[in-house]
C-alpha positions as CSV (number, residue, x, y, z in Angstrom):
1,X,52.3,82.0,97.2
2,X,53.7,82.8,93.8
3,X,50.4,81.9,92.3
4,X,48.5,84.4,94.6
5,X,51.1,87.1,93.8
6,X,50.6,86.6,90.3
7,X,46.6,86.4,90.6
8,X,47.0,89.8,92.5
9,X,49.2,91.1,89.7
10,X,46.4,90.3,87.0
11,X,43.9,91.8,89.1
12,X,46.1,95.1,89.2
13,X,46.7,95.1,85.9
14,X,43.1,94.5,84.9
15,X,41.7,97.4,87.0
16,X,44.9,99.5,85.9
17,X,43.3,99.1,82.2
18,X,39.9,100.1,83.4
19,X,41.3,103.1,85.1
20,X,43.5,104.1,82.0
21,X,40.2,104.0,80.0
22,X,38.3,105.9,82.8
23,X,41.1,108.6,82.6
24,X,41.0,108.8,78.9
25,X,37.2,109.0,78.9
26,X,37.4,111.8,81.7
27,X,40.1,113.8,79.7
28,X,37.7,113.5,76.8
29,X,34.7,114.6,78.8
30,X,36.7,117.7,80.0
31,X,37.7,118.7,76.5
32,X,34.3,118.4,75.3
33,X,32.7,120.5,78.1
34,X,35.2,123.0,77.8
35,X,35.3,123.4,74.1
36,X,31.2,123.4,74.0
37,X,31.6,126.4,76.8
38,X,34.2,128.1,74.4
39,X,31.7,127.6,71.4
40,X,28.5,128.6,73.2
41,X,30.0,131.4,74.8
42,X,31.8,133.2,71.5
43,X,29.8,131.9,68.7
44,X,26.4,131.3,70.2
45,X,26.4,134.0,72.7
46,X,24.7,131.6,75.1
47,X,27.0,129.6,77.5
48,X,25.4,127.0,79.4
49,X,25.9,126.8,83.0
50,X,26.9,123.1,83.3
51,X,30.1,123.1,81.5
52,X,32.4,124.3,83.6
53,X,31.4,122.1,86.4
54,X,31.4,119.0,84.2
55,X,34.9,120.0,83.1
56,X,36.2,120.4,86.8
57,X,34.6,117.0,87.8
58,X,36.0,115.4,84.7
59,X,39.5,116.8,85.3
60,X,39.2,115.3,89.1
61,X,38.6,111.9,87.5
62,X,41.2,112.0,85.1
63,X,44.1,113.0,87.5
64,X,43.0,110.8,90.2
65,X,42.8,107.9,87.6
66,X,45.8,108.7,85.7
67,X,47.7,109.3,89.3
68,X,46.8,105.3,90.1
69,X,47.8,104.5,86.4
70,X,51.1,106.2,86.8
71,X,52.1,104.6,90.1
72,X,51.2,101.0,88.3
73,X,53.6,102.2,85.6
74,X,56.2,103.3,88.1
75,X,55.9,106.8,86.5
76,X,55.2,108.5,89.9
77,X,57.8,110.6,91.6
78,X,59.7,108.3,93.8
79,X,62.6,108.5,96.2
80,X,64.3,105.5,94.7
81,X,63.5,105.6,90.8
82,X,65.7,102.8,90.0
83,X,64.3,100.6,92.7
84,X,62.9,98.1,90.8
85,X,66.4,97.4,89.0
86,X,67.9,96.7,92.4
87,X,68.2,93.1,93.4
88,X,69.2,91.3,96.6
89,X,68.0,92.4,100.2
90,X,68.7,96.0,99.5
91,X,66.1,96.1,96.6
92,X,63.6,94.5,99.2
93,X,64.3,96.9,101.7
94,X,63.9,99.7,99.5
95,X,60.4,98.2,98.1
96,X,59.2,97.6,101.9
97,X,60.2,101.4,102.4
98,X,58.1,102.4,99.6
99,X,55.3,100.1,100.5
100,X,55.3,101.6,104.0
101,X,55.2,105.2,102.5
102,X,52.4,104.4,100.3
103,X,50.5,102.7,103.4
104,X,51.1,105.3,105.5
105,X,49.7,108.3,102.9
106,X,46.8,106.2,101.2
107,X,45.4,104.6,104.6
108,X,44.0,107.9,106.2
109,X,42.7,109.3,102.7
110,X,40.7,105.7,102.6
111,X,39.7,105.6,106.2
112,X,38.6,109.3,106.4
113,X,36.8,108.9,103.0
114,X,34.7,106.4,104.6
115,X,34.5,107.4,108.3
116,X,34.1,110.8,110.1
117,X,34.5,111.7,113.8
118,X,33.3,108.8,115.9
119,X,33.3,106.3,113.0
120,X,30.4,108.0,111.7
121,X,30.0,107.1,108.0
122,X,27.6,109.9,107.3
123,X,30.4,112.4,108.4
124,X,33.1,110.8,106.4
125,X,34.1,112.5,103.0
126,X,31.8,110.4,100.8
127,X,28.8,110.7,103.4
128,X,28.9,114.1,103.5
129,X,28.9,114.3,99.6
130,X,26.1,112.0,99.4
131,X,23.5,114.5,100.1
132,X,25.2,117.4,98.3
133,X,24.8,118.5,94.8
134,X,26.9,120.1,92.3
135,X,26.0,123.7,91.8
136,X,25.3,123.8,88.3
137,X,24.5,120.0,87.8
138,X,22.1,118.4,90.0
139,X,23.7,115.3,90.7
140,X,24.9,113.8,93.9
141,X,28.5,114.9,94.6
142,X,29.5,111.4,95.5
143,X,29.9,110.6,91.9
144,X,32.5,113.2,91.6
145,X,34.4,112.9,95.0
146,X,34.4,108.9,94.9
147,X,37.5,109.3,92.5
148,X,39.6,110.3,95.5
149,X,39.1,106.9,97.5
150,X,39.0,104.9,94.4
151,X,42.2,106.1,93.1
152,X,43.9,105.5,96.5
153,X,42.3,101.9,96.8
154,X,43.9,101.3,93.1
155,X,47.3,102.7,94.3
156,X,47.3,100.2,97.4
157,X,46.1,97.4,95.2
158,X,49.1,98.0,93.0
159,X,51.6,98.3,95.6
160,X,50.2,95.4,97.4
161,X,50.6,93.3,93.7
162,X,54.1,94.7,92.8
163,X,55.2,93.8,96.4
164,X,53.8,90.4,96.3
165,X,55.6,89.8,92.9
166,X,58.8,91.2,94.3
167,X,58.5,89.1,97.5
168,X,57.8,85.8,95.4
169,X,60.5,86.6,92.7
170,X,63.3,83.7,93.1
171,X,65.8,86.5,92.0
172,X,65.0,88.9,94.8
173,X,67.6,87.4,97.3
174,X,70.3,86.9,94.7
175,X,72.6,89.8,94.1
176,X,72.3,91.3,90.4
177,X,75.5,90.0,88.7
178,X,78.0,92.6,87.8
179,X,80.2,92.3,84.4
């Protein structure tokens, strides 16, 4: 069981690394697009139409991937910020409460990203985005809206990995020693 938990944690860490690089790339794209917009508008007097749209879409990717990385790092807002340090049954209960909260929040987002009314995938968030294009960039909106379910799937994976490590940790049921 511990080997499965460690493998899940390694997968979580690897995907987190990819998400971090994606977030950094998205911020760079956003800065480039906004910078080019300023240069083209004020120096060249010919602002391109695509820069604002690209900056907005890059901001969504940066924010969503950054949120998943923040969750993995424990830098997300939390009701129990020192939960990781608490051992014993209380620590396990707090970890399970956090996992339940994540599941309750993420499950509908992931579900409705895939399915719409009557379990129709064409009417889900991604399905509706497939045929739409951005106003200024003739690319399917799914390339932009996919950031939301991808980030939530990553958050759920990070949550499962953290919970699996905690559940298989031999010190979980041992109260923390006081000095």
